[in-house]
N, CA, C and O of each residue as an XYZ file, in Angstrom:
276
protein
N     104.741    155.894     77.710
C     103.319    155.843     77.485
C     103.051    155.433     76.042
O     103.723    155.913     75.129
N     102.081    154.555     75.828
C     101.773    154.066     74.488
C     101.040    155.128     73.683
O     100.145    155.805     74.191
N     101.427    155.262     72.438
C     100.794    156.261     71.584
C     100.045    155.614     70.431
O      99.716    156.287     69.454
N      99.768    154.309     70.529
C      99.066    153.603     69.461
C      97.601    153.989     69.401
O      97.069    154.595     70.331
N      96.967    153.641     68.327
C      95.542    153.943     68.190
C      94.716    152.937     68.987
O      95.061    151.756     69.029
N      93.639    153.383     69.615
C      92.800    152.461     70.383
C      92.070    151.500     69.454
O      91.852    151.814     68.284
N      91.687    150.317     69.973
C      90.968    149.374     69.123
C      89.620    149.944     68.686
O      88.964    150.659     69.443
N      89.223    149.625     67.476
C      87.982    150.167     66.917
C      86.734    149.580     67.575
O      85.696    150.240     67.631
N      86.827    148.341     68.074
C      85.642    147.712     68.661
C      85.569    147.912     70.171
O      84.788    147.236     70.842
N      86.374    148.837     70.721
C      86.375    149.186     72.143
C      86.600    147.981     73.044
O      86.026    147.908     74.131
N      87.424    147.040     72.610
C      87.760    145.889     73.428
C      86.773    144.738     73.340
O      86.989    143.696     73.960
N      85.700    144.901     72.588
C      84.742    143.811     72.455
C      85.302    142.750     71.524
O      85.916    143.053     70.501
N      85.079    141.518     71.898
C      85.506    140.414     71.045
C      84.393    140.091     70.066
O      83.239    140.474     70.258
N      84.761    139.384     69.019
C      83.782    139.034     67.988
C      83.303    137.600     68.155
O      84.047    136.739     68.624
N      82.074    137.354     67.774
C      81.479    136.027     67.793
C      82.245    135.136     66.813
O      82.478    135.539     65.674
N      82.643    133.930     67.238
C      83.397    133.062     66.333
C      82.572    132.549     65.158
O      83.141    132.090     64.168
N      81.245    132.614     65.244
C      80.406    132.121     64.150
C      80.119    133.184     63.102
O      80.277    132.937     61.906
N      79.694    134.378     63.547
C      79.233    135.379     62.576
C      80.061    136.650     62.563
O      79.936    137.453     61.638
N      80.909    136.856     63.573
C      81.753    138.037     63.602
C      81.120    139.257     64.252
O      81.771    140.299     64.332
N      79.889    139.172     64.717
C      79.236    140.278     65.420
C      79.860    140.437     66.800
O      80.465    139.492     67.305
N      79.729    141.611     67.426
C      80.246    141.781     68.791
C      79.552    140.831     69.764
O      78.357    140.566     69.639
N      80.304    140.327     70.724
C      79.732    139.378     71.679
C      78.825    140.085     72.677
O      78.924    141.295     72.882
N      77.942    139.308     73.289
C      77.042    139.783     74.334
C      77.425    139.016     75.598
O      77.537    137.791     75.550
N      77.629    139.699     76.727
C      78.081    139.001     77.936
C      77.226    137.791     78.316
O      77.758    136.795     78.807
N      75.926    137.860     78.101
C      75.026    136.750     78.453
C      75.343    135.487     77.652
O      75.177    134.378     78.159
N      75.797    135.644     76.413
C      76.026    134.499     75.522
C      77.506    134.295     75.222
O      77.847    133.510     74.337
N      78.387    134.979     75.936
C      79.822    134.952     75.653
C      80.344    133.538     75.514
O      80.021    132.718     76.374
N      81.104    133.189     74.534
C      81.804    134.032     73.568
C      81.008    134.292     72.298
O      81.577    134.705     71.287
N      79.711    134.060     72.334
C      78.868    134.244     71.156
C      78.048    135.525     71.274
O      78.077    136.201     72.303
N      77.315    135.851     70.209
C      76.508    137.067     70.207
C      75.037    136.782     70.513
O      74.285    137.697     70.852
N      74.623    135.514     70.396
C      73.209    135.190     70.593
C      73.043    133.707     70.903
O      73.981    132.919     70.794
N      71.827    133.355     71.292
C      71.502    131.948     71.531
C      71.674    131.155     70.238
O      72.163    130.025     70.257
N      71.277    131.737     69.139
C      71.360    131.054     67.848
C      72.796    130.642     67.537
O      73.045    129.494     67.167
N      73.737    131.566     67.683
C      75.137    131.242     67.389
C      75.687    130.203     68.359
O      76.472    129.345     67.955
N      75.294    130.260     69.626
C      75.782    129.259     70.579
C      75.212    127.884     70.253
O      75.909    126.879     70.388
N      73.953    127.829     69.824
C      73.348    126.552     69.457
C      73.952    125.995     68.170
O      74.110    124.781     68.037
N      74.285    126.855     67.235
C      74.950    126.398     66.004
C      76.304    125.774     66.322
O      76.672    124.748     65.749
N      77.038    126.392     67.231
C      78.341    125.857     67.630
C      78.169    124.511     68.329
O      78.922    123.575     68.061
N      77.188    124.404     69.218
C      76.940    123.147     69.923
C      76.568    122.035     68.942
O      77.011    120.897     69.096
N      75.766    122.358     67.945
C      75.378    121.333     66.964
C      76.585    120.848     66.161
O      76.630    119.684     65.762
N      77.559    121.723     65.918
C      78.775    121.295     65.213
C      79.555    120.283     66.053
O      80.117    119.330     65.513
N      79.591    120.489     67.379
C      80.264    119.526     68.256
C      79.504    118.208     68.261
O      80.120    117.145     68.182
N      78.170    118.257     68.352
C      77.368    117.032     68.365
C      77.491    116.249     67.063
O      77.473    115.018     67.074
N      77.614    116.953     65.949
C      77.757    116.297     64.644
C      79.199    115.880     64.361
O      79.502    115.363     63.286
N      80.085    116.108     65.333
C      81.501    115.776     65.230
C      82.209    116.533     64.111
O      83.177    116.039     63.532
N      81.715    117.748     63.808
C      82.434    118.608     62.868
C      83.710    119.130     63.526
O      84.716    119.348     62.851
N      83.664    119.331     64.850
C      84.835    119.701     65.637
C      85.260    118.470     66.411
O      84.422    117.721     66.914
N      86.555    118.265     66.504
C      87.078    117.117     67.259
C      88.309    117.531     68.027
O      89.070    118.394     67.589
N      88.500    116.915     69.169
C      89.713    117.112     69.948
C      90.648    115.970     69.597
O      90.286    114.809     69.786
N      91.849    116.265     69.089
C      92.753    115.182     68.696
C      93.204    114.367     69.912
O      93.463    114.908     70.987
N      93.288    113.068     69.707
C      93.694    112.157     70.770
C      94.885    111.348     70.278
O      94.887    110.834     69.160
N      95.887    111.246     71.125
C      97.046    110.422     70.828
C      97.051    109.299     71.849
O      97.194    109.537     73.048
N      96.894    108.076     71.368
C      96.856    106.937     72.269
C      98.266    106.384     72.449
O      98.995    106.159     71.483
N      98.621    106.174     73.694
C      99.920    105.585     74.004
C      99.731    104.499     75.043
O      98.804    104.553     75.851
N     100.602    103.528     75.019
C     100.606    102.477     76.033
C     101.580    102.899     77.121
O     102.794    102.894     76.918
N     101.037    103.267     78.279
C     101.860    103.733     79.383
C     102.145    102.635     80.402
O     102.623    102.913     81.502
N     101.852    101.393     80.040
C     102.064    100.315     80.994
C     102.711     99.132     80.289
O     102.666     99.017     79.064
N     103.304     98.267     81.075
C     103.929     97.064     80.570
C     102.899     95.931     80.675
O     102.371     95.686     81.760
N     102.612     95.250     79.591
C     101.603     94.191     79.602
C     101.974     93.039     80.522
O     101.090     92.314     80.980
N     103.255     92.851     80.803
C     103.693     91.760     81.680
C     103.299     92.011     83.141
O     103.266     91.077     83.943
N     103.003     93.262     83.484
C     102.616     93.590     84.856
C     101.168     93.208     85.166
O     100.762     93.237     86.328
N     100.392     92.852     84.154
C      98.986     92.536     84.348
C      98.734     91.084     83.922
O      99.194     90.659     82.862
N      97.997     90.317     84.759
C      97.685     88.929     84.374
C      96.694     88.904     83.215
O      95.975     89.874     82.974
N      96.668     87.787     82.507
C      95.720     87.624     81.401
C      94.300     87.676     81.922
O      94.012     87.155     82.999
N      93.421     88.293     81.177
C      92.025     88.355     81.580
C      91.305     87.040     81.296
O      90.234     86.786     81.847
N      91.893     86.200     80.433
C      91.268     84.936     80.093
C      91.618     83.825     81.101
O      91.180     82.684     80.954
N      92.392     84.167     82.098
C      92.845     83.189     83.076
C      91.664     82.672     83.909
O      90.877     83.454     84.444
N      91.556     81.347     84.006
C      90.510     80.728     84.817
C      91.133     79.947     85.948
O      92.166     79.305     85.761
N      90.511     79.990     87.146
C      91.032     79.269     88.311
C      90.695     77.846     88.254
O      91.056     77.089     89.156
């Protein structure tokens, strides 16, 4: 049996923007304001998902697009 101390926040997670306890309605945020602030950061491209471009095909398998009949 575990004898560690229980978490102080009773299992509640914190808002990633302000650190306040989350509210189930706005999870993972604490309020509409924090969720809108996060959304605006995505729209302004402050957050980005990294992309690695690779060529997964052989160019010889595809005809030229400039080809005319």
